[in-house]
C-alpha positions in Angstrom: 42.7 -238.6 -40.0 45.6 -236.9 -38.3 46.7 -235.2 -41.5 43.1 -233.9 -42.0 43.0 -232.5 -38.5 46.4 -230.8 -39.1 45.1 -229.3 -42.4 42.0 -227.9 -40.6 44.2 -226.5 -37.8 46.6 -224.8 -40.3 43.6 -223.4 -42.2 42.2 -221.9 -39.0 45.5 -220.4 -38.2 45.7 -218.8 -41.7 42.2 -217.4 -41.3 43.0 -216.1 -37.8 46.2 -214.4 -39.1 44.2 -212.9 -42.0 41.7 -211.5 -39.5 44.5 -210.2 -37.3 46.2 -208.6 -40.3 42.9 -207.1 -41.4 42.2 -205.7 -38.0 45.7 -204.4 -37.5 45.6 -202.7 -40.9 42.3 -201.0 -40.1 43.6 -200.0 -36.7 46.6 -198.4 -38.4 44.4 -196.6 -40.9 42.2 -195.4 -38.1 45.2 -194.1 -36.1 46.5 -192.3 -39.2 43.1 -190.7 -39.7 42.8 -189.7 -36.1 46.3 -188.1 -36.1 45.5 -186.3 -39.4 42.2 -184.9 -38.2 43.8 -183.9 -34.9 46.6 -182.1 -36.7 44.1 -180.4 -39.0 42.0 -179.2 -36.1 45.2 -177.9 -34.4 46.2 -176.0 -37.6 42.7 -174.5 -37.9 42.7 -173.4 -34.2 46.2 -172.0 -34.6 45.3 -170.0 -37.7 42.1 -168.8 -36.0 43.9 -167.6 -32.9 46.8 -165.9 -34.8 44.5 -164.2 -37.2 42.3 -162.8 -34.4 45.1 -161.2 -32.5 48.0 -158.8 -33.1 51.4 -159.7 -31.5 53.6 -157.0 -30.1 57.0 -158.2 -28.9 58.4 -155.0 -27.5 56.5 -153.5 -24.5 57.2 -152.3 -21.0 55.5 -151.0 -17.9 55.7 -147.2 -17.7 54.6 -144.4 -15.4 55.6 -140.7 -15.6 58.5 -139.8 -13.3 57.5 -137.2 -10.7 60.6 -135.1 -9.7 60.7 -133.1 -6.4 63.2 -130.3 -6.2 63.9 -127.2 -4.2 62.2 -124.0 -5.3 65.5 -122.2 -4.8 69.2 -123.0 -4.5 70.4 -124.1 -1.0 72.0 -126.8 1.1 70.4 -130.2 1.4 69.7 -130.6 5.1 67.8 -133.9 5.4 66.0 -136.5 3.5 63.1 -138.3 5.2 62.4 -141.1 2.7 64.2 -143.9 1.0 63.8 -145.7 -2.3 60.9 -148.1 -2.2 58.9 -146.1 0.3 55.2 -145.4 -0.4 54.3 -141.8 0.4 51.0 -139.9 0.7 50.1 -136.5 -0.7 51.4 -133.4 1.0 54.2 -135.2 3.0 57.5 -133.6 3.7 60.2 -135.7 2.1 63.3 -133.4 2.5 64.5 -130.1 3.6 66.8 -127.6 1.7 68.1 -124.7 3.8 65.2 -125.2 6.2 62.6 -125.2 3.5 60.4 -128.3 3.2 60.0 -130.2 0.0 56.5 -131.8 -0.1 54.8 -134.3 -2.3 51.9 -133.1 -4.5 50.5 -136.6 -4.9 50.8 -140.0 -3.4 53.3 -142.5 -5.0 56.3 -144.8 -4.8 59.8 -143.4 -4.2 62.2 -144.5 -6.9 65.2 -142.2 -6.3 66.6 -140.2 -3.4 69.5 -137.7 -3.5 70.6 -138.6 0.1 73.7 -136.4 0.4 73.1 -134.0 3.3 75.3 -130.9 3.1 75.4 -130.8 -0.7 74.6 -127.6 -2.5 71.6 -128.1 -4.7 69.9 -125.9 -7.3 66.3 -125.7 -8.3 67.1 -128.2 -11.1 68.6 -130.8 -8.8 66.3 -133.8 -8.3 66.0 -134.4 -4.6 63.4 -137.2 -4.7 61.8 -138.9 -7.7 58.7 -141.0 -7.5 55.9 -142.6 -9.6 52.2 -143.0 -9.0 51.4 -146.7 -9.5 47.9 -145.7 -10.5 49.4 -144.2 -13.6 51.1 -147.5 -14.6 50.5 -148.3 -18.2 51.8 -151.1 -20.5 53.2 -149.4 -23.6 53.6 -151.6 -26.7 55.7 -150.5 -29.7 54.3 -151.7 -33.1 55.5 -151.1 -36.6 53.0 -149.3 -38.7 52.6 -152.2 -41.2 52.3 -155.0 -38.5 48.6 -154.5 -37.7 48.4 -150.9 -36.4 45.3 -150.2 -38.5 43.5 -153.1 -36.8 44.1 -151.8 -33.2 41.2 -149.9 -31.6 40.6 -148.4 -28.2 38.8 -150.8 -25.9 40.2 -154.0 -27.4 41.2 -156.7 -24.9 44.9 -157.3 -24.3 46.8 -160.3 -22.8 50.4 -159.7 -21.9 53.3 -161.6 -20.2 56.2 -160.2 -18.3 59.8 -161.3 -19.0 60.4 -161.4 -15.2 57.4 -163.8 -14.5 57.6 -166.3 -17.3 54.3 -167.5 -18.9 52.0 -165.9 -16.3 49.3 -164.0 -18.1 48.0 -160.5 -17.3 45.0 -158.7 -18.9 44.1 -155.1 -19.8 42.5 -153.0 -22.5 43.7 -150.6 -25.1 43.4 -147.1 -23.6 44.9 -145.0 -26.4 47.0 -145.1 -29.5 49.7 -142.4 -29.9 48.8 -140.4 -33.0 52.5 -139.6 -33.6 55.3 -142.0 -34.5 58.2 -142.7 -32.2 60.9 -140.4 -33.6 63.8 -142.3 -32.2 62.7 -145.7 -33.7 62.9 -145.5 -37.5 63.5 -148.9 -39.2 63.8 -149.7 -42.9 61.9 -152.2 -45.0 64.3 -154.8 -46.3 62.4 -155.0 -49.6 62.4 -151.4 -50.7 64.5 -149.5 -48.0 61.5 -147.4 -47.1 61.3 -145.9 -43.7 58.9 -147.7 -41.3 57.7 -145.9 -38.2 56.7 -147.4 -34.8 53.7 -146.3 -32.8 53.0 -146.6 -29.1 49.9 -148.5 -27.8 48.8 -147.6 -24.3 47.2 -150.4 -22.3 45.4 -149.8 -19.0 45.2 -152.6 -16.4 44.1 -153.1 -12.8 47.2 -152.3 -10.8 45.7 -153.5 -7.6 45.5 -157.0 -9.1 49.1 -157.0 -10.1 51.2 -155.4 -7.3 54.3 -157.3 -8.5 54.5 -155.1 -11.7 57.2 -152.4 -11.5 58.1 -149.4 -13.6 60.4 -150.3 -16.5 59.7 -154.1 -16.6 59.7 -155.5 -20.2 56.8 -157.4 -21.6 55.2 -159.0 -24.6 51.5 -158.4 -25.5 48.7 -159.6 -27.8 45.9 -157.3 -28.8 42.6 -159.2 -29.7 40.6 -157.8 -32.6 
C-alpha cells in the first residue's frame, strides 16, 4: 500500500513538473514574442521619424552686426555704454571730438571701443550691437543631404550645445539661393565638389531669452 502511495505521489510530481515546464516554456516564448514585437515597433517608429525629418548638424544663432562709428576723424571723448547693455533707438552711446554717436535702432551692445583720448577714423568701430529681434538660426546643409526636401514654412526643432537636450522650435523662413563659397567639400566616391547652402530659421526670441549671437546648435527640419 505504501509503495502504491509513493508511486502515485511520484506520478503527481512528474505531472506537476511537466505542467511547470510547459508553462515556463510558453512564458519564455511569450516573452520572446513581446520583445520581438517591441523591437519591431521601435524600428518602425525610428524609420518613420528619421524619414520624416532632415538632420542638420552644423547651425548657429546669428544676427547682423550693427557698427556705430564717427562720421569724421577725431578724438574719442567718452563712451556711455558697456558690453551687454540694452539700448533704445536714437540714444547717444559715445562722443568723438564733441560730436555724438547715436543708435539708429534698439539692440544689445556686443563691443565697445572704450579708449578715451584715442584718435579714431570714420572706419573705427566705436560701438557694435545686434538687434535680438533679428536673431535667426542658420543651418548649413550639403546639397545632397536633403536640401531639395526643405521648404519655407516647415517646422524646425533645434537644440543648443550650451543647453544640452533642451528643445527649441521655429520655422524655415528662407533658403539661401546661393551656395556658401567658403565651404566646398568633395564627395569621397567621385571627388566631385559638393556645396553647402544656408537655411534660415525664425523663432520667437521672447520665448528664448537665453539664446545669444554665435551659439552653436543642431537642427531637424520636418518635411
